C-alpha positions in Angstrom: 0.0 0.0 0.0 2.8 2.4 0.9 4.6 1.6 -2.3 1.4 2.3 -4.3 0.9 5.6 -2.5 4.6 6.5 -3.2 4.1 5.7 -6.8 0.9 7.8 -7.0 2.8 10.7 -5.3 5.6 10.4 -7.8 3.2 10.4 -10.7 1.4 13.4 -9.4 4.7 15.3 -9.0 5.7 14.4 -12.5 2.4 15.7 -13.8 2.8 18.9 -11.9 6.3 19.4 -13.2 5.2 18.7 -16.8 2.3 21.2 -16.4 4.7 23.8 -15.0 7.1 23.2 -17.9 4.3 23.6 -20.4 3.1 26.8 -18.8 6.5 28.4 -19.1 7.0 30.7 -22.1 10.4 31.6 -23.5 11.1 34.8 -25.5 14.3 35.9 -27.4 15.1 39.6 -27.3 17.9 40.7 -29.7 19.7 44.0 -29.1 22.5 45.8 -31.0 24.7 47.1 -28.2 27.3 45.6 -25.9 26.1 43.9 -22.7 27.8 46.6 -20.7 25.9 49.4 -22.4 23.3 51.0 -20.2 20.5 50.1 -22.6 21.5 46.4 -22.5 21.9 46.5 -18.7 18.3 47.9 -18.5 17.0 45.2 -20.8 18.5 42.5 -18.7 16.9 44.1 -15.6 13.6 44.2 -17.5 13.9 40.5 -18.3 14.6 39.7 -14.6 11.7 41.8 -13.4 9.3 40.0 -15.8 10.6 36.6 -14.7 10.0 37.5 -11.0 6.7 39.2 -11.5 5.3 36.4 -13.7 6.5 33.7 -11.2 8.8 32.3 -13.8 6.0 31.9 -16.4 7.9 34.1 -18.9 11.6 33.8 -19.5 13.2 36.5 -21.7 16.7 35.9 -23.0 18.5 39.1 -24.0 20.9 38.8 -26.9 23.2 41.9 -26.9 25.8 43.2 -29.3 24.0 42.1 -32.4 24.7 38.5 -31.6 21.3 37.2 -32.8 20.3 39.8 -35.4 22.2 42.8 -36.7 20.7 46.2 -35.8 18.8 46.8 -39.1 17.4 43.3 -39.0 15.8 43.3 -35.5 12.5 45.1 -36.3 11.7 42.7 -39.2 12.7 39.7 -37.0 10.1 40.8 -34.4 7.5 41.6 -37.0 7.9 38.2 -38.6 8.0 36.3 -35.3 11.7 35.1 -35.5 12.1 36.9 -32.2 9.3 37.7 -29.8 10.7 41.1 -28.8 13.6 43.3 -29.7 15.3 46.6 -29.1 15.7 49.0 -32.1 17.1 52.4 -32.8 14.1 54.3 -34.2 16.2 56.5 -36.5 17.4 53.4 -38.4 13.9 53.0 -39.9 13.3 56.6 -41.1 13.2 55.5 -44.7 10.3 53.2 -43.8 8.3 55.9 -42.0 9.5 59.5 -41.5 8.1 59.8 -38.0 10.7 57.3 -36.7 13.3 59.9 -37.6 11.8 62.7 -35.5 14.1 62.3 -32.6 17.2 62.3 -34.9 16.5 65.8 -36.4 19.4 68.0 -35.4 18.6 70.6 -32.8 14.8 70.0 -32.8 14.9 68.4 -29.3 18.4 68.8 -27.9 17.9 68.3 -24.2 16.4 65.5 -22.0 13.4 67.6 -21.2 12.7 68.4 -24.8 13.4 64.9 -25.9 10.8 63.6 -23.4 8.3 66.2 -24.7 8.9 65.0 -28.3 8.5 61.4 -27.2 5.1 62.1 -25.7 4.0 63.7 -29.0 5.5 60.9 -31.0 4.4 57.9 -28.9 0.7 57.7 -30.0 1.7 57.8 -33.7 4.4 55.1 -33.1 1.9 52.9 -31.3 -0.6 53.1 -34.1 2.1 52.4 -36.8 3.5 49.4 -34.9 0.0 48.0 -34.3 -0.6 48.1 -38.1 2.6 46.1 -38.5 1.5 43.5 -35.8 3.7 44.8 -33.0 3.5 46.8 -29.8 5.7 49.4 -28.2 6.8 48.3 -24.7 9.1 51.3 -23.8 11.6 53.7 -25.2 14.7 55.3 -23.7 16.8 58.2 -25.1 20.5 58.0 -25.7 22.7 60.8 -24.4 23.1 63.9 -26.6 25.1 63.4 -29.8 28.4 65.1 -30.4 31.1 65.1 -33.1 34.2 62.9 -32.8 37.2 63.6 -35.1 40.8 62.8 -35.6 41.6 66.5 -36.2 40.4 69.8 -34.8 37.1 71.1 -36.1 36.3 74.8 -36.0 33.6 74.8 -38.7 31.9 72.2 -41.0 34.5 73.0 -43.6 37.0 71.1 -41.5 34.9 67.9 -42.1 35.1 68.1 -45.9 36.4 64.9 -47.4 36.6 63.0 -44.1 35.3 59.4 -43.9 32.1 59.9 -41.9 30.4 57.1 -40.1 26.6 57.0 -40.6 24.3 54.8 -38.6 21.0 56.1 -40.0 19.7 57.9 -43.1 19.8 61.2 -41.2 23.5 60.8 -40.1 24.3 59.9 -43.7 22.5 63.0 -44.9 24.5 65.1 -42.4 27.7 63.7 -43.9 26.6 64.7 -47.4 25.7 68.2 -46.3 29.0 68.9 -44.6 31.0 67.5 -47.6 32.2 64.3 -45.9 32.1 60.8 -47.3 29.3 58.8 -45.5 30.0 55.2 -44.6 27.3 53.1 -43.0 28.7 51.4 -39.9 26.6 50.0 -37.1 27.7 50.2 -33.4 28.9 46.6 -33.3 31.4 47.2 -36.1 32.5 50.8 -35.2 35.7 49.9 -33.3 36.9 47.7 -36.2 36.0 50.5 -38.8 38.1 53.0 -36.8 41.0 50.6 -36.4 41.1 49.9 -40.2 40.7 53.6 -41.2 37.2 53.2 -42.7 36.0 55.9 -40.3 37.7 59.2 -39.4 34.8 61.2 -37.9 31.3 60.6 -36.7 28.4 61.8 -34.6 27.3 59.7 -31.6 27.0 59.9 -27.9 29.6 59.7 -25.1 28.1 56.3 -24.3 28.9 54.8 -27.7 32.3 56.6 -27.5 33.2 54.6 -24.4 31.6 51.4 -25.6 33.7 51.5 -28.8 36.8 53.0 -27.1 36.8 55.9 -29.6 39.6 57.5 -27.6 42.0 54.8 -28.9 41.5 56.2 -32.5 40.1 59.7 -32.3 41.4 62.7 -30.5 38.6 65.3 -30.3 35.0 65.2 -29.1 32.8 68.3 -29.7 29.8 68.4 -27.3 27.3 70.0 -29.8 24.3 68.2 -28.1 22.6 67.9 -31.5 19.8 65.4 -30.7 18.9 62.5 -28.4 18.0 59.5 -30.5 15.8 56.9 -28.8 15.9 53.1 -28.6 12.5 51.4 -28.5 11.7 47.9 -27.2 9.0 46.3 -29.3 7.1 43.0 -29.0 5.3 40.8 -31.5 1.6 41.3 -30.8 0.7 37.7 -31.3 3.4 36.6 -28.9 2.1 39.2 -26.3 -1.6 38.1 -26.9 -0.6 34.5 -26.3 0.3 35.3 -22.7 -2.2 35.0 -19.9 -3.5 38.3 -18.4 -1.4 38.3 -15.3 1.8 37.7 -17.4 0.8 40.5 -19.8 0.4 42.8 -16.8 3.8 41.8 -15.5 5.4 42.7 -18.8 3.7 46.1 -19.0 4.6 46.9 -15.4 8.2 45.9 -15.9 8.3 47.9 -19.2 7.1 51.1 -17.4 9.7 50.6 -14.7 12.4 50.1 -17.4 11.5 53.3 -19.2 11.6 55.4 -16.1 14.9 53.8 -15.0 16.4 54.1 -18.5 15.8 57.8 -18.8 17.3 58.4 -15.4 20.3 56.3 -16.2 20.9 58.0 -19.5 21.4 61.4 -17.8 23.9 59.8 -15.4 25.7 57.9 -18.3 26.1 61.2 -20.2 28.1 62.8 -17.4 30.0 59.6 -16.6 31.0 58.8 -20.2 32.3 62.3 -21.0 34.4 62.1 -17.9 35.7 58.7 -19.1 36.6 60.1 -22.5 38.7 62.8 -20.8 40.4 60.4 -18.5 41.5 58.4 -21.6 43.1 61.4 -23.2 40.4 62.7 -25.5 39.8 66.4 -25.7 36.2 67.1 -24.8 35.4 70.5 -26.1 32.4 72.9 -26.6 31.8 73.7 -30.3 33.0 77.0 -31.6 30.3 79.6 -32.4 31.0 78.9 -36.1 30.7 75.2 -35.8 27.4 75.5 -33.9 26.0 77.9 -36.4 27.1 75.7 -39.3 25.5 72.6 -37.7 22.3 74.5 -37.0 22.0 75.4 -40.7 22.5 71.7 -41.5 19.7 70.9 -39.0 17.4 73.5 -40.7 18.0 71.8 -44.1 17.3 68.3 -42.7 14.1 69.5 -40.9 12.8 71.0 -44.1 13.5 67.8 -46.1 11.9 65.7 -43.3 8.8 67.8 -43.4 8.5 67.3 -47.1 8.6 63.5 -46.6 6.5 63.4 -43.5 3.7 65.6 -44.9 0.7 66.4 -42.8 1.5 63.7 -40.2 4.9 65.3 -39.6 3.5 68.7 -39.3 0.9 67.5 -36.8 3.7 65.9 -34.8 5.7 69.1 -34.7 2.6 71.1 -33.8 1.9 68.8 -30.9 5.5 68.9 -29.8 5.7 72.7 -29.9 2.5 73.4 -28.1 
């Protein structure tokens, strides 16, 4: 009798274990930046928060540094279901939809407060567009302000003429064209190698990317022009989200809201810390000259006009909402 009861207990335990295993869902979340980057650290914390809040029902594996998909491939992978969620740089997809480029327009929103204001105006439009494509926006976090890195001193945009200019989005490529440089598309994961091999001589990016890619090993000057604050967005396949039970969906949304708040706070801190790191490693971190600032603002005006021509009434409505 005891043996039979023991056998029944074992069978019951096995059934419970099997049910638990079946109830667990696993997601892949590709990202383009190193595991040590503040965006990636935030993603890993987000995944841990979801695991805890869902009682282990949803396990999210973060794949940093373009190890699962390259940066330009991540959105399509999420949309097609090859990955359940992913982190994208919105400006990478401006050729697909002009509104994605709004936070990459030079000097439109060039501080954290202005960037958040722009995000609030941009968010409902992005949610609608992503929904049309079978996806959802979970959260978005700004990068630190973008500056100019160069091998040689820059007093005006004329000093950039002919330089090999790293572009990571259509807008940064257009800036290269407007200043007379030679744009070369290089994503963050390949930037260090491009610098080491002489493919890139100058670029616009944040202090965070400067530290991630050790730009101080190849470039001498950083001009803190604070041109714009591009945003990363964490998106999810809508069918994958809808397949979760209600409590797990709520756990994901709650963790996403916490990640967004945490990420914006961390971005401000990272901006200060990374500029200090660039200095410690021998890079000259300088304010732009009046001429360079004026030149770059003229470039920004040209890009804004071109963007409005592409974005049409939707772009004008976004700017009106932002400027209210």
